[in-house]
N, C-alpha and C positions, 0 to 999 in steps of 0.2 A: 323845523330844522332847515337851516340855510342849505341851498343846493347850488352847485356851480353852474354857470351858463352851459357848459358842455353836457352836464347831466341833464339839463332841461331839454337841450336839443336832442339828446339820445332818447328821452322819454317821448318827445313829440314824434320822432321818427318811428318809434315802436307803435304808438297809437295810430299813426297814419297807415303803417303797414297792415295793421289789423283791420282797418276800415276801408281798404281799397275797394273801389266799385268792382263787383264781379260781373262776368259775362252772364247773360241770360237772366238778369235781374230787372230788366225793363218791365214796366207795368203793362199788361194787356189792355188794349183799348181799341177804339175805332180805327186809329191810324197805325202805320207800319213803323217798326223800330229796327235800327241797324247799328251794329257795333263791330269793332275789331277786338279780338280777344286772344289771350295766350292759352292754347290747349293744355299746357302743362299744369296750370293751376286755376284756370277760369277767370283770371283777372284781366284788367285792361292795361297791364304793365309787363314789360320784359326787362331783364338784365342779362347781358351777354358779355363775355370776355372778348377782347380784340381778336379778330379773325374767326370768332365763333359765328354760329348762325342762329337765327330765330325763325320759327314757323308761325306765321300770323294767319288766323282764320277770320273770315267775315261771317257774322251771324245775323240772320234776318228773322224777325218776328212779324208774321203777317198781322194785319189788323183784325178786328172782329166785325166790321161792317160788311154785310153781304147784300148783293143785289143779284139780278139775273137778266139775261138778255135772250131774245128769241132768234135762233138761227135756223136755216133750212136743213135740219138734220133731225135724227130721231135718237133720243128725245129732243124736242126743239128748244128746251130751256137749258141754258148754259150758265153755270155759276160765275158771278162776277163780284166786284167790290174789293176792298182792301184785304179781305180774308182769302181771296183766291187770286194769287199773283201769277200772271202769265209771262210777263217779260220785265226786264229791268236793265238799267245801265249803272254799274258800280265801278268807281275808279278810286284807287288808293295812291296817295302821294307819299313819297319818302324823302328824307334829307340825304342828299348825295354826299355830304361831308361826313356822315356817320354810318350810312348804310348803302349797300350795293345789292341790287336785285340778283338773285341766283337764276340765270337763264333756264327756261324750261320748267321751272318749279311750280308754276300755276297748275292747280288741279282742282277739279270739282269734287263734290261729295256724292258718292254713289247713293247715299240715302235720300238725297234730294234730286235724284236724276230725273224726276218727273219734269223738272225744269232743267233743260240742258243748255250749256253755255258755250260761248266762244272766248278763247283767251284774247286779251288785249295787251300785247307786248310791244306794240309798235311805237310806244311813247316812252321807252326806257330812258332815252337821252334827256327827256324832260322830267325824269324822276317820278314816273307814275306807271302803275300797272292796273289792269282791270279785268272785268268779267262781264260779258254781255249775255244776260239770260235771254235765250232766243225762242223759247217755246219747247216743243218736243219734236225730235227728228222722226221721220217716217221709218228710218232704220235706226233703232236705238243706239246711241253712242256714236253715230256716224254723221258729223257735220257736213259731209259731202252729199248726203241725201237731202231730199226736200223736207220742208217742215210739215208736220202732220197738220191736218185741218183742225180748225177750232173744235169741231165735233169730237175729234179723237184726242185732243190735247189734254194731258194731265196738268194740274196746277199745283203751285207751291202753296200749301194750306197749313203747314205746321211749322213751328219755330225750330230752326236748326241752322248749323253753319252751311254755307253755300259753296265757298271756295277757300283755298289756302295758297299762300305764297311764302317763299323763303327769302331771307335777306342775310347777307354777310356783314358783320361789323367791320368797318374800315377806319373809323376814327372815334377816339374816346369822347365821351360827353353825353348829354341828354338831348333827345329829339323826339319827334312823334311820327307815327304812321297815321295818316290823316285821310278820312273819307272826304273826297272832293264834293263840295256843296254845289247846289244849283247856282249860287252867285259866282262861282269860280269860272274862269274863261273856258269856253267850249274847246274841244268837244268832250263828250262823256260826262255831262252833269248828272248827279244822282237823281234817279227817278224810277218809278215802278208803274206797271199798268196791268189791268185785268184783260180778259178776252173780249169784253163788250165794246171796246173801242172808245170808251168815254175818256175824259181828260185824265192825263197821267197823274199819278199820286206823287206829289212833291212837297217839300217843306213849306213852300210859299202858299199852297192852297190847303194846308192842314193834312195832306195825305201821308206825310212822314212826320212822326212825333219826336222820337228820341234818336239822336245821332251821337255815337261815342267813339272817339279816337283812342289810340293806344300810345302810351309813353314808352320809349325805349332808352335804356341807359346802357352805354358801352363802358365797362369798367373792368379792371383787372381783379377787383375784389367786390363781388356782389353782396357780401355780408354787411358792408357799411354804406349802402346806397339809400338815399332819401328820395322818395317819390312824393309829389303832391298833386292834387287835383288841379285841372285847368292850367297845366304847364304852358300850353301854347299861348295863352292869353296873360300869363303872369299872375293868375289868381292864387291866393293863399288861403282859401276858405278853410282848409283842414287845420291851419294853425290857430284859427280864431278861438277854438274851444280848449286850447291847451295852454296851461300856465304852470309856473313853478315859483317857489319863493324860498 
């Protein structure tokens, strides 16, 4: 049966919507995974009406590689490796033509408070916000106190979201929330570290494996929105397996 081009496009959109990459579906491995996801449905995509807001969460999956280091405390052996994250620098870029950061909306996840962070809101004019995972405060939740010693520090060892930021839709169209890579201009290039003081875990040395950004569509009618993978690079991989005649 012959089908119209519009029918074919609608079918392709439906298939893509059903196969959007979901958060927390990265594969466990030696290296660390990180992604931006929509807490409403677990996907890496958002659709919001003009003047509406989106709450984006950053999810981190520690690696499985474990090492240990010997420090002058009891017990002397401290867990290290990509499976035991002690500190990190995470920066999220946004398109100022489509999104505006909601001031003061950065918040950490109480469930991952073993790693406590500092808000990075000083680069809003450059359209990026971030979170510096700083270790563990000697007074829990108080960044004005000193950092706990490595002997007393808890580590991020389980996969979970780490922080959330809210953005207001200010311009119609599609854009991305993008995790800034190591290759992006300084400061705040993406990296993690354990407590052993060894080389930071980065994409360039294999310490970070999967990095997933999020697509954001600002539209008055989210029922007719088409997302596709690799929007930022113009990729159309999801179209390749869809055809109609």
